[in-house]
N, C-alpha and C positions, 0 to 999 in steps of 0.2 A: 306282541311287545313292541311293535315298530315305533309307535309314538313315544313310548318311554325311552327307547334306545336313542331316538333322535334328540330327545331332551338331555340325555346323559352325555353326549359328545360335545366338544367345544365348538364354538362358532367357526373355527378354522378347519374343522373336519367335515368331509363329505362321507356320508354313510351309504354304502352300496351293497345291494343284496344279489347273491347268485344262488338261488334256492332251487333244489331239485324237486320236481313234482312227483307225486305218487310214491313216496317212500313208505316202507312198512312202519308200523308203530314201534316206538321205543319203550323198553321196560324201565321207566324212570319215575322219580318223584318230580313232577313238573315244577313245583315251587322252588325246589333246590336247584334244578337246572336253570331256571330263570335267574336265580341269584348268581350262579356261576357265569352265565352268559353276560349278564349285566356288568359284572366285574371285569370280564375279559374285554368288553367293548370300552369301558372306561379306561382301562390300562392302555389299550391301543390308542385311544384318543389322546391321552396324556403323553404317550411316546412321541407324538408329533411335535410336542413343545410349542414354540411360538410360530412355527411355520404351517402353511396350509398343507393338507394332505388327505389321504383316502383311508378309510376304515372299511374293510370288506368282510361280509359274513357269507360263508358258503355252507351249504348242507349237501349231504350225499351219502353214498353207500360204498364201502371199500372192503376188500378181502385182505386181512392182515395176516401175514405168515409169521413164523417165529422170529425171523431176522428183523422184521419191521417192529414187532412188539418189544424186542430187546432194546430198541432205541427210544422207547417211550418210558414215561413214568407211569407205572401200571400197578394194578392189583396183583398180589402174589399169585403165581401159577395161572395167569390168565391164558385161556386157550386160544390158539389161532382160529380164524374163522371170519365170518362176515360181520361187520359193525357199521352202524350209522355214525356219521360224524357231523359235528358243528365246528366250523373253522373260522377264526377271527384273525384277520391280517391287517397290518398297517405298513405304510411306506415311510416310516420314520427313520431315526438314526440307527436302529438296531442295538444289539447288546454285545459287549465284550464277552469273551469266554469266562472271565472272572465273575461278571455280573450274572451271566446265565447260570453259573454253578450255584448261585446263592438265592435265586429268586423265590425258591420255595421255603426258605428259612422263615419261620413265623415272625421274627422281629426285624427282618431285613427290609429296608425302605429305600426305594428309588422312585423316579417318576413313573415306573411301571406299577408300583404298588401304593400310590398315594391315597387312593380312595377305594371304595368298594370293599368286598370281603377280604381282599388280599389273596395272592396266588396260593399260599399255603392252604387256605380254606377251600379254594377252587379245586385244588388237587385232592383234598380230603373228600369233597363231594363226588368227584369223578371216581375215586377209588371205592367209595361206599356203594357205587352203582355197578361194581365189577367192570369198570371201564379203564381207559388209559388216556393220558395226556401227552401229546407230542409237541415239542417246541423246536421251531426253526428260527434262527436269528443270525444275522451277520452284520457287523458294523457298516453303516452306510447303506444298508439294503433292506432294512425293515425287519419285522418280527411276525411270526405266525404261531398261534396256539390252536391246536386241533384236539377237540374232545372226541374220543371214541366211546360210543355207548352201545349197550347190548340191544339186540332186536327182541321185541316181545314175541314170545311163542304163545300158542293157544293155551298151554298149560299155565304159564306164569300170569297171563291175563286173567284166567279164571281164578287163580289164587289171589291176585290182587283184588278182584271183584268181591271175592268172599270175605276178604279182610276189611273191606270198606263199604259196609252196608249204608244205605241211605239214612242220614240222620236229619232231624228237624233243624231248620235254620235257627241261629242265635239272633238275639235282638240287642239293640243299643249302639252306642258310639264309643270307639276306642281312640284315644289320643296316642299317637306314635311319635316318640321323640328319638330321632337318630340323625346324626349329621351325614351319614353315608347315603347318598341318593339312591343307590341300587338297593340297599337293604330296606330303606323306608318305603320305596315304591312297591317292592315285591311284598313286603309285610302288609301294606295297605290292600294289595290284591288278595292276599290270603284272608285278611279280616273280612273283606267284602264277599269273598267266596263262602264264608261262613254265615252270611246274611246280615252282618253288622255294617255300620258305617265307620269310616276311617277319616281322621284328621291328622295331618303330618306337621310336626314341628322340627325344624332343621338344626336346632341347638337347644341347650338347656334353658337359656333366657327366653327364647320364643315359646318353649313349652310352658313355662310359668305364666307368660303373658296371655297365651291362649286359654289356659286353664282358669286364670284369674277372671277373665271376662265372663265365662259361663261355667263355673265349677260343677254345677249339677247336671250338665249335659253329658258328662263322660262317666260311663260305667267302669272304665278301666284305663290305666295309663301303662303303655309299654315303654320302658325307659332304658335307653342305652347307658352303659356305665361311663364310657369315655366320649366326651363331647366338648367342643369349644364353648366359650362364653361362661357357662356353668357346667360342671361335670355332673355325673349321675347322682352323686351323694348330696351335693349342694342343691340340685334341682329337687331331689326327693324331700329334703328338709323344708324347702320353701313351699312345695305342694302340700305337705302335712300341716304347715302353719296356716295355709289358706283353707284347708278342709281336712281336719284330722282323720276322717273316716275314708279318705280317698284310697282306692285299691290300686297299688302300683306293683307291676311285675318287672323286675330287673332283667335286662338282656345283655349278654356279653359273650365274647369268644373265649374268655377264661372260664375255668370250671367254677362251680357254685361256691366251693369252699374259699377260693381265692377272691372271687368277685363280690360275694355278699357279706363278707366278714364285717365290713364297716356298717352294715345295716342291722346287725343282731340286736334284737330287743326293741327295734324302732318301728315295727309295724309293717315290714315288707310283706306283701301278699304272696309273692312267688318269684321264681327264677326260671329263665329259659336260656340254655346255652346255644349260641349260634354255631352253625346254621341249624335250624330246627324244621321239622316237617309240619305240614298242615295239620296232621292228626295230633301232633304234640301241642300245637297252638290251641286247637279246639279243646283238648283235654285240660290244658292249663286254664283257659278262660272259663270253662265249665266248673272247674274246681274252685277257682277264685270267686266267681260270682255266686257260687252256691254256698260259700262260707258264711257263717253267722258269728261275726265277732272274733274269728281266729286271726290274730294279728300277724304272727311271724311265719316265715318260711319253715316248712317242716324239714328236719334234717334226717 
């Protein structure tokens, strides 16, 4: 991810790596952890504001006792023991205690949550992995976010392998419309991991312009609901005007009932709630491209 991370930080930020060699394998969904890491790095870069500074990524292994875990945001009843960690630090202005107490509110926005998935989604990803998130911050002395992740055992590696049989690659090109750099780049990686090609549009208007130039090149459009220039609904309307049979899958952090209600009866091909796994993306793409004339999202 190093090249993507370097593109994600501001020109004033220096990205530094302190990575521990020969760590054991982690029991994770790599695509989701990439999304979480990208958001943490973007937040750290934004925390520097208009000043030059350093964003540091550390990895390692630690033994977390009950006292340590009690000071983290964690999965319920998480057991003490050895955990892998990924730590993102910045030397920006830090957070006040009031800001720190609200950073995981889904709709709380500061320079720490301006882009990326948002820290509420990062915390959700970590908890879904039976992990923990520790936050250190002090005004004037920067901020550190540390993800604790479970070590893979022979048992759960075998379980994951049995759940993920080799499947044939998919084919075609997907147009990804998302204004969040972290989400767009990781989604493109996921699409390419499935054997398809990916084209990224950074807002609704760019999506329409790219599609209009070669509408028959795209088997599918992954369309974010909330974007500048044109939002998801208006972008969808213009795409349908250009090519009525275009297959569009809506993506959003909101649930399907809230996000897709404006699209009822208008030919939406599907819905994916962020963050989603690679297997969920594959299943959705297979379902949508296998459809013959079924216009609306199934409820």
